[in-house]
N, C-alpha and C positions, 0 to 999 in steps of 0.2 A: 204634678198633681197627685194628691194622695189617693191610694187605692182603698176602697171600702172593703171591710170584711164581707165575704161572699153572702152571708146571711142577710145583710142589709141591702146589697145590690139586688137580691132576688125578691125583695118585698117592696111594697108600694108605700113607703113612708113619705111624709113631708120631710125634706132635708133642710137643715140650716147650713148654709155654705158661706164661708169667708175666704177671700183672697185679696192680695195686695198688688199695687203697682210695683214694678221692678224697683228695688232699692228704696221703696216707700216714696217714690217721686210723686209729686202732687199733680198728676195729670188731670185728675177729676175735679180740680177747682175751676176748670174751664167749661163753661156751658156747652160749647160746641162739642166737646169730647163726651160730656155726660149724655147729650142727645144721641150721639152715636152708640154709646153703651146701652142706653135704654131702648133705642130703636132696634138694635140687633137682638136685645133680650126678647122683645116681642116676636121677632122673626124666628128665633131659635125655639122659643116655647111652642110656637105654632108647628114648626117642622117636627119637633120631638114629642108633640102632643103633651105638653106640660102646662102647669098652672103656677102662677106666681101668687103666693100668699102674702108677701111683704118684701120690702127691700129698702136699703139705704145706700146711696153712693156718697162716700166720704171723700175728702180730697185725695187720699192715698190708698183707699181700700173699699171693698164692697162687702155688704152682708145681704143675704138672700134667703128667703124661705120658698122652696119650690117643690112641686110634686108632679110625677108623670103618670099617665094612664097605664103605661107598661113599665114593669120593674126592669132594672138594669140599664136605664137610659142616662143616669146621672153623669157618668164619666165621659161618654161621647158628647153629651150636651155641653158640658163645661169646656171640653177641648175645642169644640166648634165655636162656642160663644167667645171664648178668649181669642181664638185665632182670628175670627171675623172682626171683632172689635179692635184688636191690635192692628190689623191691616188697614182698616178704615181710619182709625184714630191717627196712625202715623202719617197717612196721606193728608189728613186735615191739619195736623201739627205743622207739617212741611209747608202747606199752602197758606194757612191762616194765622199761625203762631210762630213767625220766623225767629223771634228771640228764644223761644223754648227749643225750637228745632236746632238752633246753633249750639245749644248746650248738650244735645243728646249725641253720644257716640253712635256711629252708624249701625253697629251690630248689636246694640243693647236691646233686649226684649222690652215689651210694653208691660207685661204682667210677670209677677213672680211665678215660677213654674208650679209650685205646690199650692194646694188649697186645703182648707179644713172643712170636713163634712161631718155633720152630726145628725143622725136619723132621729126624728121626733116620734116618740111612741105613746105620748099621752097629751090630753088637752091641757093639762097643767104646764107641761114643758113647752107646748106650742105657744101658749100665752106668754110664758116667761121669755122665750126667744123673740117673739114679736115685739114685746115691750123693750127688750134689750136693743133690737134693731132701731126702733123708733126713738129711743132716748140717746142713741149714740151721738148725734150732733149737739144735743144739750150737754151731755157729759164732756164733750170736747170744747165747749164754750163757744160754739159757732152760732147758736141761737138760744133763745130763752124757752121756747116751746117747740115740741116736735113738729107741729103743723107749720112752723115758720121755715123749716128746711125744705127747699125746693126739690131736692133729689131724694125723696122718700115717699113711701106709701102711707105715711101718717095722715096726710090730708084726705086720702080716700077713706080711711077708717073713721075719721072724725067728721068730715064734711061731705063725703061722697063725691069729691072732686077727682076728675081724671088726672092721673099722675104720670102719664107717659107710657104705661103698660097696664093691661087689664089685670085687676086684682080679684082673686077668688078666695073666699073664706071657707073654713070648714067648721061644722058644728059638732062633729063627733069624730074622734080618732080612737081606734081600738087600742 
């Protein structure tokens, strides 16, 4: 997991976060696994007093816009979220996706260790990253419109439909 420069950890920015499944495996093309990832996202946000501003679960990676009430929470949040989802997803794979389970070496991790964190310091950058997140499935050729992707916050923004985790918007960033 990447370490943020101290000045960003000490401030309360919205963070754009990206990380991948280990070796870009397509674990997240399975609904059962996506439900585990989103369910645990909600639990960890509550535990760490965080807000989700947007997300997309792609077949082999995740993009997330997140902010915490207390500065300095991002690293521990990510570590715990990845740990919990990895544990529960591996159990689900073993139980419900035996073909996938057979292909996975026993000691391989679920997530890549590193992640990319980008602190958002302006409304312009916030909108840019949110649009990037929502257009990801379209650019990948998975759907024609962002709202057609099941594992994204795009439907909440356009239709105000619940997307598996509570979404919070921000009207002003300093």
